[in-house]
C-alpha positions in Angstrom: 118.8 -6.2 74.9 119.4 -4.9 78.4 122.8 -3.7 77.2 121.5 -1.7 74.6 119.1 0.4 76.7 121.8 0.9 79.1 123.8 2.2 76.4 121.0 4.3 75.0 120.2 5.6 78.6 123.9 6.7 79.1 124.1 8.3 75.9 120.9 10.3 76.4 122.3 11.5 80.1 125.6 12.2 78.5 124.1 14.5 75.9 121.7 16.3 78.4 124.4 16.8 80.7 126.7 18.3 77.8 124.0 20.6 76.8 123.6 22.2 80.3 126.7 21.9 81.9 129.3 21.9 79.2 131.7 24.9 80.0 131.7 27.6 77.2 132.7 31.2 77.0 129.3 33.0 77.3 129.3 35.2 74.4 125.4 35.1 74.0 124.8 36.3 77.5 127.3 38.8 77.5 125.8 40.2 74.5 122.3 39.9 76.0 123.9 41.7 79.2 124.9 44.7 77.2 121.7 44.9 75.0 119.1 44.3 77.3 120.8 46.5 79.9 120.8 49.3 77.4 117.3 49.0 76.2 116.1 48.8 80.0 118.0 51.8 80.9 116.7 53.9 77.9 113.2 53.2 78.6 113.5 53.5 82.4 115.1 56.8 82.0 112.1 58.2 80.7 110.2 57.2 83.6 112.5 59.1 86.3 110.9 62.5 86.7 107.8 60.6 87.5 109.4 58.2 90.1 107.6 59.9 93.0 104.3 59.9 91.0 104.4 56.2 90.0 106.2 54.3 92.4 105.8 55.9 95.8 103.3 56.0 98.7 103.6 59.9 98.0 102.1 59.5 94.5 99.2 57.4 93.0 100.8 54.1 92.4 98.7 51.2 91.2 100.4 47.8 92.8 99.5 44.8 90.8 98.9 42.7 94.1 96.3 45.2 94.8 94.2 44.2 91.8 93.9 40.7 93.4 92.7 41.9 96.9 96.2 41.7 98.5 96.8 45.4 100.0 100.2 46.5 101.0 101.4 43.1 99.7 104.5 45.0 98.7 105.3 47.8 100.8 105.2 51.3 99.3 108.2 53.6 100.1 108.3 57.1 100.8 108.9 59.4 97.9 112.4 60.3 98.6 113.3 56.7 99.1 111.7 55.6 95.9 113.4 58.1 93.9 116.9 57.2 95.5 116.3 53.8 94.9 115.1 54.3 91.4 118.3 56.1 90.7 120.2 53.3 91.9 118.5 51.1 89.6 119.5 53.3 86.5 123.2 53.2 87.7 123.1 49.5 88.2 121.8 49.1 84.7 124.8 50.9 83.5 127.3 49.3 85.4 125.8 45.8 84.3 126.1 46.7 80.7 129.7 47.5 81.3 130.2 44.3 83.2 131.5 46.4 86.2 130.7 44.3 89.4 128.5 42.3 87.0 127.0 39.6 89.6 126.2 42.5 92.3 124.8 44.6 89.4 122.6 41.8 88.0 121.2 40.8 91.4 120.4 44.4 92.0 118.9 45.2 88.8 116.9 42.2 89.2 115.4 43.1 92.4 114.8 46.7 92.0 113.5 46.1 88.6 110.8 43.5 89.6 110.1 45.7 92.5 109.2 49.0 90.5 107.4 47.0 87.9 105.2 45.5 90.3 104.2 48.9 92.0 103.0 50.4 88.8 100.5 47.9 86.9 99.2 50.9 84.7 102.1 51.2 82.6 105.4 50.1 83.7 104.6 46.3 84.1 104.1 45.1 80.6 104.6 41.9 78.6 108.1 43.1 78.0 109.0 44.0 81.5 108.0 40.7 82.8 110.1 38.9 80.1 113.0 41.3 81.0 112.6 40.6 84.7 113.0 36.8 84.2 116.0 37.6 81.8 117.9 39.7 84.8 117.4 36.7 87.0 118.9 34.4 84.7 121.7 37.0 84.2 122.3 37.2 88.1 122.7 33.5 88.1 125.2 33.2 85.1 128.5 34.4 84.9 127.9 36.6 82.1 130.8 38.9 83.1 133.3 36.1 82.0 133.8 38.0 78.5 133.4 41.5 77.2 133.4 43.3 80.5 135.2 45.3 82.7 135.4 42.5 85.4 137.1 40.4 82.5 139.6 43.3 81.8 140.7 43.3 85.4 141.3 39.7 85.6 143.4 40.0 82.5 145.4 42.8 83.9 146.2 41.0 86.7 147.4 38.2 84.7 150.0 40.5 83.3 148.7 40.9 79.8 149.8 43.9 78.3 146.7 44.7 75.9 143.8 43.0 77.4 141.0 44.5 75.2 142.4 42.4 72.1 142.1 39.2 74.1 138.7 40.1 76.0 137.2 37.9 73.4 138.9 34.7 74.6 137.0 35.0 77.9 136.5 32.4 80.5 134.7 29.1 80.1 132.1 28.6 82.5 129.1 26.1 82.8 126.4 27.3 80.1 123.3 26.2 82.0 121.9 29.5 82.8 122.4 30.3 78.9 120.2 27.3 78.1 117.7 28.2 80.5 117.3 31.6 78.9 117.0 29.9 75.7 114.5 27.5 76.7 112.7 30.3 78.5 112.1 32.2 75.2 110.9 29.3 73.5 108.5 28.7 76.2 107.1 32.1 75.9 106.9 31.7 72.1 104.8 28.4 72.7 102.5 29.8 75.2 101.8 32.7 73.2 100.8 30.2 70.3 98.6 28.0 72.7 96.8 31.6 73.7 96.2 32.5 69.8 94.8 29.0 69.3 92.0 30.0 71.8 91.3 33.0 70.2 88.9 32.9 67.2 89.5 36.6 65.8 93.4 35.7 65.6 92.8 33.2 62.7 90.3 35.3 60.7 92.7 38.4 60.8 90.3 40.4 62.8 92.5 41.1 65.8 95.3 42.0 63.8 93.3 44.2 61.4 91.7 46.1 64.3 95.1 46.4 66.0 96.8 47.8 62.9 93.9 50.3 62.3 94.5 51.9 65.9 97.3 53.7 67.1 97.2 52.4 70.5 100.8 52.0 70.8 102.4 54.4 68.3 101.9 55.8 64.7 101.9 52.8 62.4 101.3 53.8 58.8 102.5 50.6 57.4 100.0 48.6 59.5 96.8 50.7 58.1 98.0 49.8 54.5 98.3 46.0 55.2 95.0 46.2 56.8 93.5 46.7 53.6 94.4 43.1 52.4 92.8 40.6 54.8 94.1 37.6 52.8 97.6 38.8 53.8 96.7 39.1 57.3 95.2 35.6 57.6 98.3 34.2 55.8 100.7 36.0 58.5 98.6 34.6 61.2 99.1 31.1 60.2 102.6 31.5 59.8 103.5 33.3 63.0 101.7 30.6 64.8 103.5 27.9 63.2 106.8 29.7 63.9 105.9 30.0 67.5 105.0 26.3 67.9 108.5 25.2 65.8 110.9 27.7 67.7 111.5 25.7 70.6 112.1 22.5 68.6 114.0 23.7 65.5 116.3 26.4 67.1 118.8 23.7 68.4 119.4 22.4 64.9 122.4 23.7 63.2 120.8 23.9 59.8 117.6 25.7 60.8 119.0 27.8 63.8 119.9 31.0 61.6 116.7 30.7 59.5 114.5 30.3 62.6 116.2 33.3 64.2 116.1 35.6 61.0 112.2 34.8 60.8 111.5 35.8 64.5 113.6 39.1 64.2 111.6 39.9 60.7 108.6 39.1 62.7 109.6 41.5 65.8 110.7 44.2 63.2 107.4 44.2 61.5 105.6 44.6 64.6 107.2 48.1 65.1 106.1 49.1 61.6 102.5 47.5 61.7 101.5 47.5 65.5 103.5 50.4 66.7 105.4 48.3 69.3 108.9 49.9 70.1 110.3 48.6 73.2 109.1 44.8 73.0 111.0 44.2 69.7 114.2 45.7 71.0 113.9 43.3 74.2 113.3 40.2 71.9 116.2 41.1 70.0 118.1 41.3 73.0 117.2 37.9 74.2 118.2 36.3 70.8 121.6 37.4 71.3 121.7 34.7 73.8 121.8 31.9 71.1 125.2 33.5 69.7 128.1 31.4 70.1 131.6 30.8 69.3 131.3 29.9 65.7 129.1 32.8 65.1 132.1 35.0 66.6 134.5 33.5 64.3 132.3 33.9 61.3 132.0 37.7 62.2 135.6 38.0 62.9 136.4 36.6 59.4 134.0 39.0 57.6 135.6 41.7 59.7 138.9 41.1 58.6 137.9 40.8 54.9 136.3 44.1 55.0 139.4 45.6 56.9 141.5 44.0 54.1 139.5 45.6 51.3 138.4 48.9 52.9 140.9 51.3 54.6 138.0 53.2 55.9 136.3 50.4 57.3 139.6 49.4 59.2 139.6 53.0 60.5 136.2 52.9 61.8 136.6 49.5 63.7 139.4 51.3 65.8 136.8 53.9 67.4 135.2 51.3 69.4 138.3 49.8 70.2 139.7 52.9 71.6 136.5 53.8 73.4 136.6 50.3 75.2 140.4 50.9 76.1 139.4 54.3 77.5 136.4 53.3 79.5 138.0 50.0 81.1 141.0 52.1 82.1 138.8 54.7 83.8 136.7 52.1 85.5 139.7 50.4 86.9 141.3 53.6 88.0 138.0 54.8 89.8 138.4 51.4 91.7 135.7 50.1 94.4 135.9 52.9 96.8 135.5 55.4 93.8 132.5 53.3 92.6 130.6 53.3 95.9 131.4 57.2 96.4 130.4 57.9 92.8 127.3 56.0 93.3 126.3 57.7 96.4 127.0 61.2 94.9 125.0 60.5 92.1 122.0 59.2 94.2 122.4 62.4 96.2 122.4 64.6 93.3 119.3 62.8 91.7 117.4 63.2 95.0 118.2 66.8 95.1 117.2 67.5 91.5 114.1 65.7 91.9 113.3 67.8 95.3 113.9 70.8 93.2 111.5 69.9 90.6 108.8 70.0 93.1 106.5 68.0 91.1 103.5 68.8 93.6 104.3 72.4 94.0 104.9 72.0 97.9 107.2 75.1 98.3 105.1 77.4 96.1 103.9 80.7 97.8 100.3 79.5 96.6 100.7 76.2 98.1 100.2 72.7 96.5 98.7 72.0 93.0 95.2 71.8 93.1 92.7 69.8 91.0 90.3 72.1 89.2 86.7 71.5 89.8 85.0 70.2 86.6 81.7 72.3 85.6 78.7 69.8 86.6 77.4 69.6 83.2 80.8 68.6 81.9 81.1 66.0 84.6 77.8 64.7 83.6 78.2 64.4 79.8 81.7 62.5 80.7 80.2 60.1 83.0 77.1 59.6 80.9 76.4 56.9 78.2 76.6 58.0 74.7 73.7 56.3 73.0 73.9 58.4 69.9 76.2 56.4 67.9 75.4 56.6 64.2 74.6 53.5 62.4 77.2 54.3 59.8 80.0 54.5 62.6 79.4 50.6 63.3 80.8 49.6 60.0 84.3 48.9 59.3 84.2 47.4 56.1 81.8 46.5 53.4 83.4 44.1 50.9 82.4 42.2 47.5 84.2 39.4 46.2 84.3 35.8 45.1 86.6 33.9 47.4 86.5 33.6 51.3 89.2 32.4 53.5 88.9 31.7 57.4 85.3 33.5 57.1 86.8 36.3 55.4 86.3 37.9 51.9 89.9 38.1 50.9 89.5 38.5 47.0 87.6 42.1 46.1 86.0 42.4 42.7 84.0 45.1 41.0 83.2 43.0 37.7 81.1 39.9 37.4 79.7 37.6 34.7 76.5 35.7 34.5 76.5 32.4 36.9 79.1 33.9 39.3 78.5 33.4 43.0 78.8 36.9 44.7 80.0 37.2 48.5 78.9 40.6 50.2 80.4 40.7 53.3 79.6 43.5 56.1 82.4 43.9 58.8 81.3 45.7 61.8 83.2 47.3 64.8 83.4 45.8 68.2 81.7 46.2 70.5 78.2 46.6 69.0 74.9 45.2 70.1 72.5 43.0 67.9 72.0 44.4 64.3 69.4 43.9 61.8 71.0 44.0 58.4 69.6 44.2 55.0 71.5 43.7 51.6 69.5 45.1 48.5 70.4 44.5 44.9 69.6 47.8 43.0 69.6 48.3 39.0 70.8 51.5 37.4 67.6 53.4 37.9 67.9 52.5 41.9 65.1 50.0 41.5 65.2 47.1 43.9 65.5 43.9 42.3 66.4 41.7 45.3 66.2 42.0 49.1 67.7 39.7 51.8 68.3 40.4 55.4 69.7 38.8 58.7 70.9 39.5 62.2 74.3 40.1 63.3 74.6 39.0 66.7 76.5 41.1 69.4 79.5 38.5 69.7 80.2 38.2 65.8 82.2 40.7 63.8 81.0 40.0 60.4 77.8 38.9 58.1 78.2 37.4 54.8 75.2 37.4 52.2 75.5 35.1 49.1 74.1 35.7 45.9 74.1 33.7 42.6 73.9 35.5 39.4 71.7 33.8 37.2 72.3 33.4 33.4 69.5 35.5 32.1 70.6 38.9 34.0 71.0 41.6 32.0 74.6 43.0 31.7 75.4 46.4 33.0 75.7 48.4 36.1 74.2 47.5 39.6 74.4 48.3 43.2 74.6 46.3 46.7 73.1 48.6 49.4 73.7 47.6 52.8 71.3 48.9 55.5 71.8 48.8 59.4 68.6 48.8 61.3 66.9 49.8 58.2 69.0 52.9 57.7 71.5 52.8 54.7 75.1 52.9 55.7 77.1 51.9 52.7 76.9 51.1 48.7 79.1 49.0 46.3 78.8 49.2 42.5 79.5 46.2 40.6 79.4 45.5 36.7 77.6 42.1 35.4 78.9 41.0 32.1 77.2 38.7 29.4 73.7 39.0 27.3 70.6 37.3 28.3 67.1 38.0 28.9 66.5 40.5 32.3 65.1 38.6 35.2 65.0 38.9 38.8 68.2 37.7 40.9 67.8 34.9 42.6 69.8 33.7 45.7 70.8 30.6 47.7 
C-alpha cells in the first residue's frame, strides 16, 4: 500500500514538474509578445498628445492611490519628464514587439506602463490595462524572444546560418513556466469574473446586459440594441457565459476541449465588440489567447499553408511579402546595432519632447498668455448644480411586456393573441435609478371601459413589477387593452386579442 502511495505521489510530482518546467520553444509567448505590444502601442499612442495633462504634475492627473487617501504615494513627474518617459514607453513597446533587446524592453514596458496607468484612474487604468500589466510582467520573466524575434535572428547569424528567417520558427527551447503562469492567470481572471456575477442578481435576469446594450457608454453598438429586444436570449447567453468562465480553467488543458473552449471564448469577446461597444478589451484578450499556441498548432498551420501554396500561386506570392519584410526589418535592426539603438531612442525622445513643447497645450507662449477657463454664467451654473426633479413618469419606463412565459423573473415570450382560460403576464420594467413607484394595470374593453383594476408598489431597489391575469372562459372574444399607470399617470398601453365565444363577464385575477 505504501509503495502504491509513493508511486502515485512520485507520478503526480513528475507530472507537475513537466507541466511547469518542461523545455519547449515559446511560440505562444512570442505571439502574445507581438500581439499585446501592438495593441497596447496603438491605444497608448492616442494618449501621447495629452501625456502632460494626464500623467504629470503640470496637468490634472488622477492617481489611483489618492482615491484611498495615499496622497503622493507614487510621485508625479514634471511635464517634460513625463512626456519623455511616455515616449520611451512607446519605443519600448515597438522594440518588444520586434523582439529587439526583448528582456530589457519587457521590463521597461512593465514598469512604465504600470506607472502611467496608476497615475490616471479616470481613463487609462481599466480592466484591460490591469490584465495587460500582469501579462507584461510575465513576459519580462519569460524568454519570449527565443523565437520570432530580432534577438533570435542575431543568435542564428552568429551561428553562421545563411538564411535565418526561414529557421526562426525552430527557436530555442526554454522552461515553460512563465507561459503556464500566464495561462493560469487568464483562467483565474475568468473564474473571478464568474464569482462576481454570481453575486449580481441583475446579471442572471439579463437586466445588466440589457441596460448595457441599450446604452452607448463605450461605443456605438447597433447589434446590442437589437438583441436587447429579446430578453430570453440574454438570459440564455448569461448562463452560458458564466458556465464557460467557470469551466475555462479546468477544460482548456484537455486536448479534446482546448480548441473548442478557446473558440467559444474568442466568439464571446468578439460579441462584446458588436453588442457592448468594447474595442480594446477584446483585442487584449485575443492577444492573451495566443499564449495557448503550441508546436502542434504551428505544424497544423504550416501544413495548411503548404496545401494552399501548392494549390494557389497567388497565395504563394502573398506569403513571400511578410517574409521579405521580416528579412529587411531584421537586417536593418542588426545594422543599427546597440549604439544605434541607444542613439535613435535618445533622438526620438528629444524630438517627441520638442514636438510636444511646440504644441503648447496650455498656451504658455501665447502673446495673450495661458488659456483661461471661461466663467460660466450664474444661472447656467445653478441649473447644472441643481437636482432635476421634473422627470416625467413616462421617462421612467423601459418596457411594457405582455406574454405567457417567464424566465428568471423576466417575461420572455411576447404575444398579442390569447384564448379563454390563458394566464397572462403583464410586466413593467423601469429604468434605474428610480424612487418607489405606485403602479396600476387596468384592463379596458374596446369602448375604453375599465373591466378590471389592479395595483402594486415597485420599490426603488427593484427593476420590474409583474401583474398576473387569468382570462375566464366566459370573457367575450374581441379586442382589449392593458393600461399601465405610474403614480396615477398613464404611461403605456398594450392591445391584445381574446379568442373564444362565451358569455361576457368581468375578468378575475389571481
